[in-house]
Wavefront OBJ file of the C-alpha trace (Angstrom):
o trace
v 129.721 149.271 151.399
v 131.374 146.831 149.919
v 130.749 144.772 147.429
v 130.619 141.514 149.294
v 128.018 143.136 151.429
v 125.780 144.121 148.527
v 125.353 141.019 147.152
v 124.870 140.136 150.773
v 121.794 142.519 150.845
v 120.955 141.439 147.449
v 119.871 137.720 148.558
v 118.441 138.788 151.707
v 116.023 140.794 149.957
v 115.675 137.834 147.335
v 115.146 135.323 149.876
v 112.525 138.009 152.014
v 110.768 138.021 148.461
v 110.718 134.607 148.274
v 109.283 133.630 151.793
v 106.543 136.277 151.454
v 105.205 134.233 148.861
v 103.469 131.096 149.351
v 101.306 128.892 147.350
v 97.652 127.641 148.018
v 95.538 124.673 146.707
v 91.886 125.468 145.560
v 90.425 122.372 145.162
v 87.833 122.992 142.346
v 85.001 120.253 141.814
v 84.529 119.837 137.627
v 83.076 116.875 137.959
v 79.409 118.399 137.191
v 81.126 120.416 133.900
v 79.771 118.228 131.013
v 82.042 119.277 127.775
v 79.247 120.158 124.790
v 80.175 118.458 121.619
v 78.538 119.623 118.462
v 76.599 117.337 116.713
v 78.328 117.572 113.763
v 81.451 116.968 115.013
v 80.587 114.040 116.364
v 78.716 112.890 113.163
v 81.953 113.677 111.446
v 83.915 111.772 113.888
v 81.804 108.933 113.680
v 81.970 108.594 109.799
v 85.284 108.536 110.043
v 85.543 105.789 112.560
v 83.186 103.571 110.444
v 85.239 104.212 107.366
v 88.955 103.304 109.092
v 86.907 100.064 110.366
v 86.269 98.912 106.981
v 89.325 100.028 105.506
v 91.328 98.165 108.461
v 88.556 95.252 107.924
v 89.327 95.122 104.150
v 93.377 94.801 104.762
v 92.921 92.472 107.652
v 90.995 90.376 104.798
v 93.697 91.040 102.511
v 96.549 89.883 104.031
v 94.582 86.981 105.596
v 94.156 85.975 102.072
v 97.477 86.356 101.287
v 98.916 84.222 103.941
v 96.130 81.482 103.242
v 97.302 81.454 99.728
v 100.995 80.869 101.058
v 100.316 78.303 103.631
v 97.959 76.792 100.390
v 100.634 76.492 98.290
v 102.995 74.654 101.199
v 100.395 71.997 101.511
v 100.076 71.674 98.036
v 103.824 71.119 97.863
v 103.518 68.038 100.817
v 100.492 66.293 99.285
v 102.507 67.038 95.675
v 105.342 65.276 97.433
v 103.618 62.467 99.266
v 101.868 61.794 95.869
v 105.373 60.829 93.920
v 106.255 59.091 96.792
v 102.417 56.667 96.700
v 103.029 56.491 93.581
v 106.606 54.858 94.081
v 105.401 52.516 96.604
v 102.522 51.356 94.460
v 104.225 50.636 91.885
v 106.977 48.407 94.023
v 103.942 46.736 95.839
v 102.442 45.307 92.291
v 105.996 44.636 91.426
v 106.025 42.403 94.880
v 102.607 40.809 94.346
v 103.706 39.727 90.874
v 106.373 37.953 92.154
v 104.476 36.850 94.721
v 102.585 35.322 92.433
v 104.940 33.696 90.411
v 103.748 29.793 90.188
v 107.272 28.819 89.330
v 108.314 30.590 93.096
v 104.786 28.919 94.204
v 105.887 25.461 93.211
v 109.966 25.486 94.603
v 108.247 26.665 97.996
v 105.992 24.016 97.782
v 108.542 21.137 97.066
v 111.129 22.279 99.467
v 109.454 23.677 102.129
v 106.611 22.241 102.643
v 107.497 18.583 101.375
v 104.879 18.583 98.600
v 105.281 16.126 95.473
v 102.985 15.946 93.154
v 99.710 14.216 93.305
v 99.547 9.918 92.117
v 97.089 9.261 90.001
v 95.219 6.704 92.627
v 95.295 10.034 95.024
v 92.591 12.257 92.604
v 88.522 11.207 92.310
v 86.651 13.262 90.006
v 83.696 14.788 90.680
v 80.632 15.450 88.194
v 79.940 18.735 87.498
v 76.895 20.193 89.823
v 74.005 21.825 87.289
v 73.839 25.614 87.656
v 71.119 25.265 90.072
v 72.827 23.248 92.447
v 75.252 25.924 92.203
v 73.096 28.960 92.499
v 71.534 27.516 95.432
v 75.139 26.087 97.191
v 76.229 29.836 96.783
v 73.322 31.033 97.825
v 72.900 29.462 101.434
v 76.579 29.121 102.176
v 77.358 32.423 103.995
v 80.206 34.812 102.646
v 83.949 33.912 104.679
v 85.018 37.260 104.012
v 82.588 38.853 106.178
l 1 2 3 4 5 6 7 8 9 10 11 12 13 14 15 16 17 18 19 20 21 22 23 24 25 26 27 28 29 30 31 32 33 34 35 36 37 38 39 40 41 42 43 44 45 46 47 48 49 50 51 52 53 54 55 56 57 58 59 60 61 62 63 64 65 66 67 68 69 70 71 72 73 74 75 76 77 78 79 80 81 82 83 84 85 86 87 88 89 90 91 92 93 94 95 96 97 98 99 100 101 102 103 104 105 106 107 108 109 110 111 112 113 114 115 116 117 118 119 120 121 122 123 124 125 126 127 128 129 130 131 132 133 134 135 136 137 138 139 140 141 142 143 144 145 146 147
């Protein structure tokens, strides 16, 4: 027998051996099986889960506080900047208010733009000052114009 023939017979024997084997599927219903868990292991599992939950809640609270602190510091800086801006605007508005109240400026506007002059003596009339009771009565009866 030649070498080629020996290899061919070996291959045929292997194929024959492989051909004789077959695979069957055996269906087993395990739905009725219940795994028995020991109560001690189950209790330890619940304790571990509770402890893990507490630790996770602690870390979440810590992280929340940390980020809230950072957020509040940014808000504080923004508010400080707004306050500085408001103080500057307030001082500018006070200066403008005082400039607008200047009697010399009002006099110049009245004379030049509105054409007003000093009243002549015959244009003025003097009134007797009312008594205090009459003024109080008038102030009480008269509605407030600011409202």
